[in-house]
ZANUFI-978321 format. One record per residue: residue in three letters; x negated, y, z of N, C-alpha, C in turn. Coordinates in steps of 0.2 Angstrom, whole numbers, plus 2048, in hexadecimal, padded with zeros to 3 digits. Layout:
N
ALAXYZXYZXYZ
...
END
This chain:
265
MET8C9CE67A08C6CE179C8C0CE3798
ASN8BACE07988B4CE27948B5CE178D
ASN8B9CDC78B8BBCDC7848C2CDF782
PRO8C2CE577F8C9CE877E8CDCE377A
ALA8CBCDF7768CFCDA7728D3CD6777
GLU8D1CD577D8D5CD17828DBCD5784
THR8DACDB7858E0CDF7878E5CDF781
TYR8E2CE077B8E6CE07758EBCD9775
GLU8E8CD47768EBCCD7768F0CCD77C
SER8EECCF7828F2CCD7888F8CD3789
TYR8F7CD97868FBCDE7878FFCE0781
MET8FCCE177C900CE3776903CDE771
VAL8FFCD8771902CD276D909CD076F
PRO90ACCE776911CCC777916CD1776
ALA915CD877891ACDD77791BCDF770
LEU916CDF76C916CE3766914CDE760
PHE90ECDC76090CCD975A90FCD2759
ALA910CCE75E914CC875D91ACC8759
PRO91FCCC75C925CCD759925CD0751
TRP920CD475091FCD774991CCD1745
ALA917CCD748915CC774491ACC3742
ALA91FCC1746924CBD744928CC073F
LYS929CC673F92DCCA739929CC9733
LEU922CCA73391ECCA72D91ECC372A
ILE91ECBE72F91ECB772C925CB5729
GLN92ACB872C931CB7729931CBA722
SER92ECBF72192ECC371A929CBF715
ALA925CBB718920CB8714922CB2710
ARG928CAF71392BCA9710926CA370F
ILE922CA171491DC9D71491FC96711
GLN91BC9370D91CC8C70B918C8770F
SER91AC81710917C7D715910C7B713
ASN90EC7B70D907C7A70B903C80708
ASP905C8670A901C8C7088FAC8C70B
ARG8F6C8E7078EFC9070A8EFC9770C
ILE8EFC997128F0CA07158EACA3717
LEU8E9CA97168E4CAD7188E7CB371C
ASP8E5CB47228E7CBA7268E1CBF726
VAL8E2CC57238DCCCA7228DDCCF728
GLY8D7CD172B8D8CD57318DCCD2736
CYS8DACCC7378DFCC873C8DFCCA743
GLY8DACCE7458DACCF74C8D9CC9751
THR8DECC97568DDCC375A8E2CBD758
GLY8E4CBE7518E7CB874E8EECB774F
ILE8F2CBB7518F9CBA7538FDCB774D
VAL8FCCBA747900CB87418FECB173F
ALA8F7CB073F8F5CA973D8F7CA4742
ARG8F7CA67498F9CA174E900C9F74E
LEU904CA474C90BCA374C90DC9E746
ILE909C9F74090AC9B73B908C9473C
ALA902C93740900C8C741904C89746
SER908C8C74A90CC8974F913C8674C
ASN914C8874691AC85742919C7E740
VAL91CC7974391BC7274291CC7073B
ASN920C74737921C7273091CC7572B
PHE917C7872E911C7B72A90BC7672A
HIS909C74724904C6F7238FEC7271E
GLY8FEC7971D8F9C7C7198F3C7D71D
THR8EFC8271A8E9C8471E8EAC8C720
ILE8E6C8D7258E7C947288E0C97729
THR8DEC9D7278D7CA07288D9CA772A
GLY8D5CA972F8D5CB07318CECB3730
ILE8CECBA72E8C8CBD72D8C9CC4730
ASP8C4CC67348C4CCD7378BCCCF738
LEU8BCCD57398B5CD87398B3CD8741
SER8B7CD87458B6CD874C8B4CD2750
SER8AECD17528ADCCB7568B1CCA75C
ASN8B2CD07608B6CD07668BDCCD764
MET8C1CCF75F8C7CCD75D8C7CC575C
LEU8C2CC37588C1CBC7568C0CB875C
ALA8BCCBA7618BBCB67678C1CB476A
VAL8C6CB976B8CDCB876E8D1CB3769
ALA8D0CB57638D4CB075E8D2CA975E
ARG8CCCA875F8C9CA175F8CBC9E766
ALA8CBCA276B8CDC9F7728D4C9D772
MET8D8CA176F8DFCA076F8E1C9A76B
SER8DEC997658E0C947618DDC8D763
ASP8D7C8E7668D4C887698D9C8576F
GLN8DBC8A7738DFC887798E6C85776
SER8E8C877718EEC8476E8EDC7E769
LYS8E6C7C7688E4C777648E7C7875D
GLN8E6C7E75A8E8C807538E2C8074F
ASN8E3C7D7498DEC7D7448DEC8373F
ILE8DBC887428DAC8E73E8D3C9073D
HIS8D1C927378CAC947368C9C9B737
TRP8C5C9D73B8C3CA473C8BDCA6739
TYR8BDCAC7368B6CAE7338B5CB6734
GLU8AFCB77368ADCBE7388ABCC1731
GLY8AECC772F8ABCCA7298B0CCF726
ARG8AECD37218B1CD871E8B6CD5719
VAL8BCCD87198C1CD67148BFCD970D
GLU8BBCDE70D8B8CE07078B3CDC703
SER8B1CD77078ACCD27038ADCCB706
MET8B2CC87058B4CC17088B0CBC704
PRO8AECB77088AACB17058AECAB702
TYR8B4CAD6FF8B8CA86FC8B8CA96F4
ILE8B9CA36F18B9CA36EA8C0CA56E7
ASN8C0CA76E18C7CAA6DE8CCCA56DF
GLY8D2CA86E18D8CA36E18D8C9E6E7
SER8D5CA06EC8D4C9B6F28DBC9B6F6
PHE8DFCA06F68E5CA06FA8EBCA16F7
ASP8F1C9E6F98F8C9F6F78FBCA56FA
LEU8F9CA77008FCCAC7038F7CB0708
ILE8F7CB67078F3CBA70C8F7CBF710
VAL8F7CBF7168FBCC371B8F6CC871E
CYS8F9CCE7208F5CD37238FACD7728
GLN8F9CD772E8FDCDB7338F9CE1735
GLU8FBCE77338F9CED7368F1CEE736
ALA8EECEB7308E7CEC7308E4CEF72A
LEU8E8CF07258E6CF371E8E3CFA720
GLN8E6CFE7248E4D057258DDD05728
PHE8DBCFF72B8D4CFF72F8CECFD72A
PHE8D0CFB7248CBCF87208C7CFE71D
GLU8C0CFE71D8BCD0371B8BDD06714
ASP8BED017108BFD027088C5CFE706
ARG8CBD027078D1CFE7058D2CFC6FE
LYS8CFD006FA8D0CFE6F38CCCF86F1
LEU8C6CF76F48C2CF16F38C5CEB6F7
ALA8C8CEC6FD8CBCE77018D1CE46FD
LEU8D5CE96FA8DBCE66F68D9CE26F0
ALA8D3CE56ED8D1CE16E78CECDA6E9
GLU8CBCD96EF8C9CD36F28CFCCE6F3
ILE8D4CD16F68DACCD6F88DDCCB6F2
ARG8DDCCF6ED8E0CCD6E68DCCC76E3
ARG8D5CC86E48D1CC36E18D2CBC6E4
VAL8D2CBC6EA8D2CB56EE8D9CB26EE
LEU8DECB56EB8E5CB36EB8E6CAE6E4
SER8E9CA96E58EBCA56DF8EFCA96DA
SER8F0CA76D48F4CAB6CF8FBCAB6D1
ALA8FECA76D5905CA76D7905CAA6DF
GLY900CAD6E18FFCAE6E8903CB46EA
ARG904CB56F1908CBB6F3904CBE6F9
PHE904CC56F9901CC96FE907CCC702
VAL907CCB70990CCCE70D909CD1713
PHE90ACD7714907CDB71990CCE171C
SER90ACE372290ECE8725909CEE726
ALA90CCF4726909CFA72890ECFF72C
TRP90CD02731910D06735912D0C731
GLN918D0E73291AD1572F917D1A733
GLY917D20730913D26732914D2873A
LEU90FD2C73C90FD2F743916D33744
ASN919D3673F91FD39740925D35742
ARG924D2E741929D2A744927D2774B
HIS922D2974D91FD2675491DD2C758
PRO922D3075B920D3675E91BD35764
PHE91CD30768917D2F76E910D2E76B
TYR90FD2B766908D2A763906D31760
LYS90AD3475D908D3B75A906D3F760
LYS909D3F766906D4376C900D4076E
LEU8FFD3A76E8F9D377708F3D3976C
HIS8F5D397658F0D3B7608EED42762
ASP8F3D467638F1D4E7648EDD4F76A
VAL8EED4B76F8EBD4C7768E3D4A775
ILE8E2D447728DCD417708D8D4676C
GLN8DBD487668D8D4D7628D6D53765
LYS8DAD567698D8D5C76D8D3D5B772
ARG8D2D567758CDD5577A8C7D53778
PHE8C7D4F7728C1D4C7708BFD4D769
GLY8C3D517658C1D5375F8C2D4E759
MET8C4D4875B8C6D437568CBD3E75A
SER8CFD3B7568D3D367588D4D30753
GLY8D4D2A7568D5D247518DCD22751
VAL8E0D257558E7D237558EBD2574E
GLU8E9D2A74B8ECD2C7458EBD2673F
THR8E5D237408E3D1E73B8E8D1873B
ILE8EBD177418F0D117428F6D1273D
PHE8F8D1973C8FED1A7398FDD1D732
GLU8F7D1C7308F4D2072A8F8D1E723
LEU8FAD187238FED1571D905D1571E
GLY908D1A72190FD1B722913D1C71C
ASP910D1F716914D21710914D1A70C
SER91AD1770B91AD11707919D12700
ASN91AD186FD918D196F6911D196F5
VAL90DD1C6FA906D1C6F9903D156F9
VAL906D116FE904D0A6FF905D066F9
ARG90BD076F690DD046F0909D056EA
SER907D0B6E9902D0D6E48FBD0A6E5
MET8F9D0A6EB8F2D066EC8F3CFF6EA
VAL8F8CFC6EC8F9CF46EB8FACF36E4
THR8FECF76E08FECF76D98F8CF86D5
ALA8F4CFD6D78EDCFE6D48E9CF86D5
ALA8EACF46DA8E5CEE6DB8E8CE86D7
GLY8EDCE96D38EFCE36CF8F5CDF6D1
PHE8F8CE16D78FECDE6D9904CE06D5
ARG90ACDC6D5910CDE6D2916CDC6D7
ASP91CCDE6D4922CDC6D8921CDE6DF
ILE91FCE46E191ECE66E8925CE86EB
GLU927CE46F092DCE66F492BCE96FB
VAL92FCEE6FD92DCF1703934CF1708
GLN932CEE70E938CED713936CF2719
PRO93ACF771A939CFB72093CCF7726
VAL939CF772B93BCF373193ACF7737
SER93ECF773C93ECFA74393FCF5748
MET93BCF574D93CCF175393ACF5759
THR93DCF475F93BCF7765937CF276A
ALA931CF576C92DCF177092ECF4777
ARG92DCEF77C92DCF0783926CEE786
PHE923CF378991CCF178C91DCF1793
PRO91ACEC79791ACEC79E915CF17A1
ASP915CF37A7910CF77AA90FCFD7A7
PRO914D027A8913D097A590DD0C7A7
GLN90BD0B7AE905D0E7B08FED0C7AC
GLY8FED067AA8F9D047A68F9D0579F
PHE8FFD0879C900D087958FAD0C792
ILE8F9D127948F4D167918EDD13791
ALA8EBD0F7968E5D0C7968E5D06791
GLY8EBD037918EBCFD78C8EBD00785
GLU8EED067848EDD0977D8E6D0A77B
ILE8E2D0D7808DBD0F77E8D7D0977D
ASP8D9D037818D5CFD77F8D7CFA779
VAL8DDCFB7778E0CF87708DDCFC76B
ASP8DDD0376B8DAD077668D2D05765
THR8CFD0476B8C8D0376B8C7CFC767
ALA8CBCF77688CBCF17658CCCF175E
CYS8D1CF575B8D3CF47548D1CFA750
ILE8CED007538CCD0674F8C5D0674E
PRO8C2D057488BBD057488B7D0B74B
SER8BAD1174A8B7D1774C8B7D17754
MET8BAD137588BAD1375F8B7D0D762
GLN8B4D0975E8B1D027608AAD03764
HIS8A8D097638A1D0A7678A2D0C76E
LEU8A8D0D7718A9D0F7778A8D0977C
SER8A4D0B7828A3D067878A9D0578C
ALA8A9D017908AED007958AED06799
ASP8A9D0979B8A9D0F79F8ABD1579B
GLU8AAD167958ACD1B7918B3D1A790
ARG8B6D1478F8BDD1378E8C1D16795
GLN8BED1479B8C1D167A18C2D1E7A1
LYS8BCD217A08BCD297A08C1D2B79B
PHE8C1D287958C5D2A78F8CDD2A792
THR8CED247958D5D237978D7D2979D
ALA8D2D2A7A28D4D2E7A78D5D357A4
ASP8D1D3779F8D1D3E79C8D8D3F799
ILE8DCD3A7978E2D3C7938E8D3A797
ARG8E7D3679C8EDD337A08F2D387A2
ASP8EFD3D7A68F3D427A98F7D467A4
GLU8F3D4879E8F7D4C7998FDD48796
MET8FCD42796901D3E793907D3B797
ALA906D3D79E90BD3B7A3912D3C7A2
ALA914D427A091BD4479E91DD40798
ASP919D3F79391BD3C78D91DD3478F
LEU918D32793919D2B795920D2A799
ARG921D2E79E927D2E7A192ED2E79D
GLU92DD32797933D32793934D2B78F
VAL92FD2778F930D2178B930D1B790
THR931D1C797931D1779C938D1579E
GLU93AD0F79E941D0D7A0940D077A4
ASP942D077AA942D017AE93BCFD7AF
HIS936D017B092FCFF7B192CCFC7AA
TYR92FCFE7A492CCFC79E92BD0279A
VAL926D02795926D0779092AD0578A
VAL92FD08788933D06783933D0B77D
MET931D08777930D0D771932D0976B
PRO935D0C766936D09760930D0A75C
PHE92FD05758929D0575392CD0474C
HIS929D0774792CD07740926D0573B
ALA927D00737922CFE732925CFC72C
ASN921CFC727923CF9720920CF371F
ILE924CEE71D921CE771B921CE7713
PHE91BCE671091ACE5709919CDE707
CYS91DCDC70291CCD66FF91ACD76F7
ALA914CD46F5912CD56EE90FCCE6EB
LYS910CCE6E590ECC86E1907CC96DE
ALA903CC46DD8FDCC56DA8FDCC66D2
THR902CC26CF903CC36C890ACC36C6
END
């Protein structure tokens, strides 16, 4: 696919991000009239699941820096006739007045913001005085051995790897300190583990490269041809590791994350 965000939506969302989005939404305890903002929304699975709830009558907005991600988000919500507002921009400088939202959600995106301190300050600013901020962050690479090996292979071959960034906020105490410094209080941390099953093991590495290209800023310069070469260069070296996590024609791996719930005041 020319747009890596399409691979993200078709391959990773059903197997991984949709189940985790449902868990995040459950932790958010959404009220029917909440004004909700999904920051770093990607292809919008969190916002779309909220909008699909017939008991929800509030407003939903998604913001993301990637035009590719938002193109897929718009197409999916239009297809479902969901009334979601999509905005392309930086979370560090959002175009909303103070107190615009009752709930801000964020699924696995805080680690990708260029200036996390500023992003958290902006999130705090646009929340109402009684607002809540609910977000998830993967636990560290040490909890995800397949991705640790993938990171090491890419690092060795190319001198840099964006995989490490995905798991960079694995220390819940560090994240708690960041959120506290931004002015939030009553921060609750819920460790959660779920097992994902990905179809097509032979396409898994290519899918991962497409997904990383879609969501990791440092990899978004890669063209389709460069992604193909990138994939070919690491597939053989990861073959044994891939076999270890393959069961009945599925890649089966546990994932571990922390879900944070914080109050504005």
